[in-house]
Structures are given as structure tokens and as C-alpha cells.
C-alpha positions in Angstrom: -87.7 32.3 -38.2 -85.2 30.4 -40.2 -84.3 26.9 -38.7 -80.1 26.6 -37.2 -78.8 25.0 -39.1 -77.9 20.9 -37.5 -73.7 21.0 -36.4 -72.3 18.7 -38.7 -70.7 16.2 -36.4 -71.1 13.7 -33.5 -67.8 12.5 -32.2 -64.7 14.7 -32.1 -61.3 12.9 -31.9 -57.8 14.6 -30.8 -54.5 13.7 -31.1 -52.8 13.6 -28.1 -49.1 14.9 -28.3 -48.9 18.3 -30.5 -52.5 19.2 -29.9 -53.7 19.1 -26.9 -49.9 17.9 -25.2 -47.1 20.4 -25.3 -44.5 18.3 -25.7 -42.3 21.1 -26.6 -42.4 22.3 -22.9 -41.4 19.9 -21.0 -38.5 19.0 -23.0 -37.7 22.9 -22.4 -38.4 22.9 -18.5 -35.8 19.6 -19.0 -32.6 21.2 -20.1 -33.3 24.3 -18.3 -33.0 22.2 -15.0 -30.4 20.3 -16.7 -28.2 23.0 -17.1 -28.4 24.4 -14.1 -27.7 21.4 -12.3 -23.8 21.2 -14.1 -23.6 24.7 -12.9 -24.4 27.1 -16.0 -26.8 29.7 -17.1 -30.5 28.5 -17.1 -31.2 29.2 -21.3 -34.2 31.0 -21.9 -37.6 29.6 -22.8 -36.6 30.1 -26.7 -33.1 29.0 -26.3 -33.7 25.9 -25.1 -37.2 25.2 -27.8 -35.1 25.7 -30.5 -32.7 23.5 -30.3 -35.5 20.2 -29.7 -35.0 18.1 -32.7 -30.8 18.0 -32.6 -29.1 15.5 -31.5 -29.1 14.5 -27.4 -25.3 16.5 -27.2 -25.6 18.7 -30.2 -28.9 20.3 -28.5 -27.2 21.0 -24.7 -24.0 22.2 -25.9 -25.8 24.5 -28.0 -28.4 25.6 -25.5 -25.7 26.2 -22.4 -22.5 27.6 -24.1 -20.7 28.2 -21.0 -20.6 24.7 -19.7 -17.5 23.4 -20.6 -17.2 20.2 -22.9 -15.7 17.8 -19.3 -19.0 18.3 -18.4 -21.4 17.4 -21.3 -21.3 13.5 -20.4 -23.3 15.0 -16.7 -25.3 17.5 -18.9 -26.6 14.4 -21.1 -27.4 12.6 -17.9 -28.9 15.2 -15.6 -31.4 15.7 -18.8 -32.1 12.4 -19.1 -32.8 12.1 -15.2 -34.8 14.8 -15.6 -36.6 13.8 -18.5 -37.9 10.5 -16.7 -38.9 12.2 -14.4 -41.3 14.2 -15.6 -41.9 12.7 -19.4 -45.1 12.2 -17.7 -46.2 15.3 -16.6 -49.2 16.8 -18.0 -48.4 20.4 -20.0 -51.6 21.6 -22.1 -52.0 24.0 -24.5 -53.5 27.1 -23.3 -56.8 27.1 -24.2 -57.2 23.8 -24.6 -58.8 22.7 -21.1 -62.1 25.3 -21.7 -62.5 24.0 -25.7 -63.2 20.6 -24.5 -65.3 21.1 -21.4 -67.1 23.7 -24.1 -67.2 21.0 -26.4 -68.5 18.5 -23.6 -71.0 20.8 -22.1 -72.2 20.7 -25.9 -72.9 17.4 -25.7 -69.9 16.4 -28.6 -68.9 12.8 -27.9 -64.7 13.0 -27.3 -62.3 10.9 -28.0 -58.3 10.3 -28.4 -57.3 8.7 -31.0 -52.9 8.7 -30.6 -49.9 7.0 -31.4 -49.2 6.7 -27.1 -48.9 3.4 -25.8 -51.8 3.3 -23.1 -50.0 2.8 -20.3 -48.4 5.9 -21.5 -52.2 7.7 -22.8 -53.3 6.6 -18.7 -51.0 7.7 -17.2 -51.3 11.7 -18.6 -54.9 11.0 -18.3 -55.5 9.9 -14.2 -53.0 12.6 -13.0 -54.8 16.0 -15.6 -57.9 17.8 -15.2 -58.8 15.7 -18.3 -60.3 13.3 -16.2 -63.4 12.3 -17.2 -63.8 14.6 -20.3 -63.3 12.1 -22.8 -65.9 9.3 -23.9 -63.6 7.3 -24.8 -60.0 6.8 -26.9 -57.7 4.6 -28.7 -54.3 4.2 -29.0 -51.3 2.9 -31.2 -50.5 -0.4 -29.3 -54.0 -1.3 -28.5 -55.3 -1.0 -32.4 -53.3 0.3 -35.4 -50.2 2.9 -35.4 -51.5 6.0 -37.5 -52.4 6.6 -40.6 -54.1 3.1 -40.4 -57.3 3.5 -39.8 -59.0 1.1 -36.9 -58.7 4.0 -34.5 -61.0 5.7 -35.6 -63.1 2.7 -37.3 -63.3 1.6 -33.3 -64.7 4.5 -32.3 -67.5 4.9 -34.8 -68.6 1.4 -34.8 -68.5 2.5 -30.4 -71.2 4.6 -30.5 -73.1 4.3 -33.9 -71.9 7.3 -35.5 -71.1 7.5 -39.6 -68.0 8.6 -40.5 -69.1 11.6 -42.2 -70.1 13.0 -38.7 -67.1 12.2 -37.3 -64.3 15.2 -37.0 -60.2 13.9 -36.8 -58.1 17.0 -35.4 -54.2 17.2 -35.5 -50.8 18.3 -35.7 -49.5 16.1 -38.2 -50.1 14.8 -41.1 -50.2 10.9 -40.1 -53.0 12.1 -38.4 -54.8 13.9 -41.6 -54.5 10.7 -43.5 -55.7 9.1 -41.2 -59.3 10.6 -41.2 -58.8 10.8 -45.7 -58.3 6.7 -45.1 -61.6 6.8 -42.7 -63.9 8.7 -44.2 -63.4 11.4 -42.2 -62.9 14.7 -42.0 -60.5 16.6 -40.3 -59.3 20.0 -38.7 -55.0 20.1 -39.1 -53.3 22.1 -36.1 -50.0 24.0 -37.0 -49.0 24.8 -34.3 -47.5 21.5 -32.8 -44.9 18.5 -34.8 -45.7 18.7 -38.8 -45.4 22.8 -41.0 -48.8 22.5 -42.7 -47.1 23.4 -45.9 -47.7 19.6 -46.1 -50.8 19.6 -44.9 -52.6 21.1 -48.3 -52.7 17.7 -50.1 -54.9 15.9 -47.5 -57.8 18.3 -47.7 -57.9 19.6 -44.2 -61.6 21.6 -43.5 -59.5 24.4 -41.7 -56.2 24.5 -40.3 -56.0 26.7 -36.7 -52.3 28.1 -36.1 -53.1 29.1 -32.0 -56.0 27.2 -29.5 -57.6 30.4 -30.0 -58.6 30.7 -33.1 -59.2 26.4 -33.0 -61.6 27.8 -30.5 -62.9 30.4 -32.8 -63.6 28.0 -35.3 -65.7 24.9 -33.2 -67.8 28.1 -32.1 -68.6 28.9 -35.7 -69.0 26.2 -37.7 -69.2 23.3 -35.4 
């Protein structure tokens, strides 16, 4: 019988925001709470998420058409209050925990390579079910910001894994360029911050449009 091919990777590094962590969900909830606080009708998830990326007051006004301009200052203050209170709440994309648990059970070295600060990452990790799933992590304030390859280079050195056996998974061109700069293959995810049309020039080996697609790809190819 033919032997099963050796798996191609030993270490998998994940970006955080937009790849594992759904930042959009927190912002959406904060907009909804702020509108209700000032007496407006709670916007739908779709309406609240639609305005993300606009200027704060423009976004809040669009999300709350029944709130009069005289309350915009209060509306903005309530949004900032909720965001400050909840910015470190964990909100994982559906399906991420089972994916990570399966990869760890298969004895992959799992790491986080993120533009967050060390303090910010530690805060979200300690309040989440992710505790203990990752073998290591690197943040921009303790190494170098993306797309500089230092995060990945340090992880390679720590675990003695060559570049070609490290996979970087991320939702931005910065993640994929960092992988190129480190000599590593990459996988892009299109459900985060950057439009996937920009990924092609950076030659990821796969682009997942959903977490189930990402999970299925790992099951077949890793």
C-alpha cells in the first residue's frame, strides 16, 4: 500500500484580528448599544456593520436615523464608552475553536503573529477559551511590525522549524507579505479586513472565504 505523504508544515502561525477574532462583531454591538442608550431604535446587525469604516459621527448618524442631531454628541460618547469597556472581549469567528483544537491534537506547533500589543494580546488570551492552545506568540511591539519578517523568524528559531515548513495564515496583504519576506508559504482568508483581490500578487497557496473552507483545506492539505 502506498504510504501517506508527510505533512507539509510543522508550525502554523495565525494573525489575530480578522483571522481568528471577529473585530466587526464588537464594533457592531457597541453601535447598537449606544443607539439604544440615547433612545433610538436598535439597528440591525447588518445596518450597524455596514457603517464600519466611516467617520464615527457619520457612522452613528447613518446607523441611527431616528436619533436627532442634538443627541449626536451623547451618541458618540456612549459608543466610546461601550467600545472602551468591551474592546478586549473575545469574539472568535464561528468554527475557529474546533479548528485550532484539531490542529493542536495533530501535534502542530500553533502560534500567533499579530500587530496587537503584547498587553492587548495577553488580555484577550487570558479571557478566552484559547488559553493553552498556542505554543507561542509574537506581537508588533516586542519584535517588528508587519510586513517585516521578524515575528516569523523568531518563531522559526524558537522551535527549530525551517521557513518552508512554516505556514502563515492571515486576512491582510501585510500578513502575506510578511510570509514572503520570511520565505514562508501562506494562506489568505477573505472574511477579514482586506479585499482578496489584492492577495493574488502575493501568491498564497489558498484563499479561504469562510472558516469552514479554511477547516476543510487544513483537513485535506495539512
